[in-house]
C-alpha positions as CSV (number, residue, x, y, z in Angstrom):
1,R,0.0,0.1,-0.2
2,P,1.4,3.8,-0.4
3,V,3.0,5.7,1.9
4,F,2.6,9.6,0.8
5,D,4.5,12.6,2.5
6,A,3.3,15.8,1.4
7,E,5.8,18.7,0.7
8,L,5.2,22.3,-0.5
9,S,6.9,21.2,-4.2
10,H,6.1,17.8,-4.2
11,F,5.1,14.3,-3.2
12,L,7.0,11.4,-1.6
13,I,5.1,8.3,-2.4
14,A,6.3,4.7,-1.4
15,V,5.0,1.7,-2.4
16,T,6.3,-1.8,-0.9
17,K,6.7,-4.5,-3.2
18,D,7.7,-8.6,-3.0
19,T,10.9,-7.1,-3.9
20,G,11.5,-4.2,-2.0
21,L,10.7,-0.3,-1.8
22,Q,10.0,2.2,-4.4
23,I,10.4,5.6,-3.4
24,L,8.7,7.9,-6.3
25,H,9.1,11.7,-6.5
26,V,5.8,13.2,-7.8
27,D,5.5,16.5,-9.2
28,L,2.3,19.0,-8.6
29,E,0.8,18.4,-11.8
30,G,1.2,14.6,-11.2
31,R,4.3,13.8,-12.8
32,V,6.8,11.5,-11.4
33,T,10.4,13.1,-11.7
34,E,12.9,10.8,-9.6
35,S,12.7,6.8,-8.3
36,S,14.6,5.4,-6.3
37,F,14.3,1.1,-5.3
38,I,15.8,-0.3,-2.0
39,R,15.7,-4.0,-2.1
40,G,15.0,-6.1,0.8
41,L,11.9,-4.2,3.1
42,D,8.3,-4.2,3.5
43,R,5.8,-3.3,5.9
44,I,7.0,0.4,5.6
45,Q,4.5,2.4,7.5
46,Q,6.0,6.2,6.7
47,V,8.5,7.4,4.7
48,Q,9.6,11.2,4.8
49,R,12.9,13.1,4.1
50,L,15.8,13.1,6.1
51,G,18.3,15.9,5.4
52,E,18.7,16.6,1.7
53,Q,19.5,13.4,0.0
54,D,18.6,10.6,2.3
55,F,15.0,9.0,3.8
56,L,13.7,7.7,7.2
57,V,11.2,4.9,6.8
58,S,9.5,3.5,9.8
59,R,8.1,-0.5,10.2
60,W,6.4,-2.5,12.2
61,L,8.3,-5.7,13.4
62,Q,6.1,-9.0,14.6
63,D,7.9,-11.5,17.0
64,H,6.8,-14.2,19.2
65,E,3.5,-14.0,21.3
66,H,3.9,-13.7,24.9
67,V,1.5,-13.5,28.0
68,V,1.0,-10.2,30.1
69,N,-1.9,-10.3,32.8
70,G,-3.1,-13.5,31.5
71,R,-3.8,-12.3,27.9
72,P,-1.5,-13.1,24.6
73,I,-0.3,-10.6,22.9
74,L,2.2,-10.7,20.1
75,D,6.0,-8.9,21.1
76,M,6.2,-5.8,18.3
77,H,8.8,-3.1,17.9
78,T,8.9,-0.3,15.6
79,D,12.2,-0.4,13.9
80,F,13.5,3.4,11.9
81,L,15.8,3.3,9.2
82,R,17.2,5.7,7.0
83,L,17.8,5.4,3.7
84,K,21.2,6.6,1.9
85,S,21.2,7.8,-1.7
86,T,23.7,5.0,-2.3
87,G,20.6,2.7,-2.2
88,E,22.3,1.1,1.3
89,A,19.9,1.0,4.8
90,E,20.9,1.7,8.0
91,L,19.3,1.3,11.6
92,F,18.3,4.9,13.2
93,L,16.7,3.8,15.9
94,T,14.3,0.7,17.6
95,V,11.4,1.7,19.4
96,S,10.8,-1.6,21.6
97,D,7.7,-2.9,22.6
98,K,5.8,-0.1,21.1
99,L,4.3,1.4,18.0
100,C,5.0,4.4,17.3
101,H,2.6,6.1,14.7
102,H,2.9,10.0,13.0
103,A,6.9,9.4,13.3
104,V,8.5,12.9,12.6
105,A,12.3,13.4,12.4
106,S,15.5,15.5,12.2
107,L,18.8,14.6,11.7
108,D,19.2,14.6,15.6
109,R,15.8,13.3,16.4
110,V,12.7,11.3,16.3
111,A,9.4,12.2,17.6
112,C,6.1,9.7,17.5
113,V,3.2,8.8,19.1
114,E,3.6,5.6,21.3
115,V,0.6,2.9,21.7
116,P,0.8,0.2,24.0
117,L,0.6,-3.0,22.9
118,L,-1.5,-4.1,26.1
119,R,-4.0,-1.3,26.8
120,T,-4.5,-0.7,30.6
121,D,-6.4,1.5,32.9
122,Q,-3.1,2.7,33.3
123,T,-1.7,2.9,29.9
124,N,-2.3,6.1,28.1
125,D,-0.8,6.6,24.3
126,A,2.4,9.6,24.8
127,I,4.1,11.8,22.3
128,V,8.0,11.1,22.9
129,A,10.8,12.3,21.3
130,Y,14.1,10.6,20.9
131,S,17.5,11.4,20.7
132,A,19.5,9.4,17.2
133,E,21.7,7.2,20.2
134,G,18.2,6.3,21.4
135,S,17.6,7.9,24.3
136,V,14.4,9.5,25.6
137,L,14.5,13.4,25.3
138,W,11.1,13.7,26.4
139,R,7.8,12.1,27.0
140,R,4.3,14.2,27.2
141,I,1.4,11.6,28.0
142,L,-1.8,12.1,26.3
143,E,-5.4,12.1,27.6
144,R,-7.4,9.5,27.1
145,S,-9.7,11.1,24.7
146,V,-6.8,12.4,22.7
147,Y,-5.9,11.0,19.4
148,I,-3.1,12.6,17.3
149,E,-3.7,13.0,13.7
150,H,-1.1,15.0,12.2
151,M,2.4,16.3,13.7
152,K,5.0,18.3,12.6
153,L,8.7,18.6,13.7
154,L,9.8,22.2,12.8
155,D,14.1,23.7,12.4
156,S,14.1,24.6,16.0
157,G,13.3,21.3,17.4
158,E,9.8,22.5,18.3
159,L,7.0,19.9,18.0
160,L,3.4,20.5,16.5
161,Y,0.9,18.1,17.1
162,A,-3.2,18.5,16.2
163,Y,-6.7,16.6,17.3
164,Q,-9.8,16.6,16.9
165,E,-11.4,18.3,19.7
166,G,-15.5,18.4,19.9
167,E,-16.3,19.4,16.0
168,N,-12.9,21.6,16.3
169,V,-9.3,21.0,15.5
170,A,-6.9,22.0,18.6
171,V,-3.1,22.3,17.3
172,N,-0.5,22.4,19.6
173,R,2.6,23.9,20.1
174,V,5.9,22.2,22.7
175,D,9.1,23.4,22.8
176,S,12.5,21.5,22.0
177,S,11.9,20.7,25.6
178,G,8.9,19.0,25.3
179,N,7.4,21.9,27.5
180,H,3.9,23.1,26.5
181,V,3.7,26.6,24.6
182,W,0.4,27.1,23.3
183,K,-2.7,26.0,22.6
184,R,-4.6,26.8,18.9
185,T,-8.2,25.9,18.1
186,L,-9.5,26.1,14.9
187,R,-13.1,26.1,14.5
188,S,-14.6,24.0,12.0
189,A,-18.4,23.8,10.4
190,G,-18.9,20.3,10.9
191,Q,-17.8,16.9,12.6
192,Y,-15.9,16.0,9.6
193,T,-13.4,18.8,9.6
194,F,-9.7,16.8,10.1
195,L,-6.6,18.7,10.2
196,S,-4.4,17.1,6.9
197,A,-1.1,18.9,7.0
198,I,1.2,21.5,8.9
199,E,3.2,23.7,7.3
200,V,5.5,26.8,7.9
201,L,5.6,30.0,5.4
202,T,8.4,32.1,4.5
203,D,7.2,34.7,6.8
204,G,7.5,31.9,9.9
205,R,3.4,31.9,9.9
206,L,2.2,28.2,10.3
């Protein structure tokens, strides 16, 4: 299945095949302007640029089954891979026993929404920022009613994330240490309004 990443000037479309992963650059008129192929990769969840030439992809991997609190669950973890312009793939980061959604990355950090494999009354989703070495930089526990729709990591290290709040969309900004900076509510005309992208304009506005 395709995985999309939209930028101001083009789209990245990553498609997994039996033999590997193909990444297509598509301009705003629908023309394929560049294509690259990496063998041996499948089950890709996300793809995005990492620097000028490289890409970062995430994938969920499933291992053996075991029992927790009397319930059988599957061991799963999330791998982040750096795809180099030479076609090589190297492991960037592994998050064990968690599924990472809406992952965003810069050259020195990865932020994602961690979803516990086994939900209990004590487990909530959380936004977690990791260094490239795998250490946790900060963690924000989300309220149980909050389900992140979109995230954007800025060059400053700040993070924007959005979620539904009633019929509206709430956009939050946290600094590079995970401290909350502000919240903005985008008023909606109905319950089916969702935020699909956040971009920074040349004058600094969002």
